[in-house]
C-alpha positions as CSV (number, residue, x, y, z in Angstrom):
1,M,0.0,0.0,0.0
2,R,1.2,3.5,-0.8
3,L,0.2,6.4,1.3
4,V,1.0,10.1,1.0
5,V,2.2,11.2,4.4
6,D,2.4,14.7,5.9
7,S,4.4,15.7,8.9
8,N,1.3,15.5,11.2
9,I,1.4,11.7,11.0
10,F,5.0,11.6,12.1
11,V,4.6,14.3,14.8
12,S,1.6,12.6,16.3
13,S,3.3,9.2,16.2
14,L,6.4,10.4,17.9
15,D,4.7,12.5,20.7
16,P,2.8,10.3,23.1
17,K,1.0,13.4,24.5
18,D,-0.4,14.3,21.1
19,I,-4.2,13.8,20.9
20,F,-3.9,11.8,17.7
21,H,-1.0,9.6,18.9
22,S,-3.1,6.5,19.3
23,E,-4.5,6.8,15.7
24,C,-1.1,7.7,14.0
25,Y,1.3,5.4,15.8
26,P,0.0,2.2,14.2
27,V,0.4,3.8,10.8
28,F,4.0,4.8,11.8
29,E,4.8,1.3,12.8
30,R,3.5,-0.1,9.5
31,I,5.7,2.4,7.7
32,L,8.8,1.3,9.6
33,A,7.9,-2.4,8.9
34,F,7.6,-1.5,5.2
35,E,4.0,-2.6,5.1
36,I,3.1,0.9,3.9
37,E,5.2,2.8,1.4
38,A,5.2,6.4,2.7
39,L,5.4,9.0,0.0
40,C,6.3,12.4,1.2
41,P,8.5,15.3,0.2
42,A,11.9,15.7,2.0
43,L,10.6,18.9,3.5
44,V,8.2,16.7,5.6
45,L,11.1,15.2,7.5
46,V,12.6,18.7,8.2
47,E,9.2,20.0,9.3
48,T,8.7,17.0,11.6
49,T,12.1,17.5,13.2
50,C,11.4,21.2,13.8
51,V,8.0,20.5,15.4
52,I,9.3,17.8,17.7
53,R,12.3,20.0,18.7
54,R,9.9,22.8,19.5
55,R,7.6,20.6,21.5
56,T,10.5,19.0,23.5
57,S,12.8,22.1,23.6
58,S,15.5,19.7,22.2
59,E,18.6,20.9,20.5
60,D,19.7,17.3,19.8
61,A,21.2,17.2,16.3
62,E,19.8,13.8,15.6
63,G,16.2,14.5,16.7
64,P,13.9,11.9,18.3
65,P,14.9,8.2,18.0
66,G,11.8,7.2,16.0
67,L,12.5,9.9,13.4
68,Q,16.2,8.9,13.1
69,K,15.1,5.3,12.5
70,L,12.7,6.5,9.8
71,V,15.2,8.7,8.0
72,C,17.8,5.9,8.1
73,S,15.3,3.3,6.7
74,T,14.0,5.3,3.8
75,K,14.7,4.0,0.3
76,H,16.3,6.4,-2.2
C-alpha cells in the first residue's frame, strides 16, 4: 500500500502526549515495517524534526529516535 504522508502523522506518532497519537502510531509502525510505502517530500522530515524539537525544547542534532530510524530506513 502506498500512502502520501504529511508531517502531522510523524509528529503525532512520535509524541505520546499528542491527541492523535493512538491513531497515528499504528500507521508509523507499519511504515517502519515496510507494510506501507510512505510517499512524502523531503521537507516533511525537516518540518517533523522542527516541530518535535519545539515541543520538546530539544537541541539534539539527531532528533527523536523514531525519526532517526525513519530517516535511516528510507529507500532512495
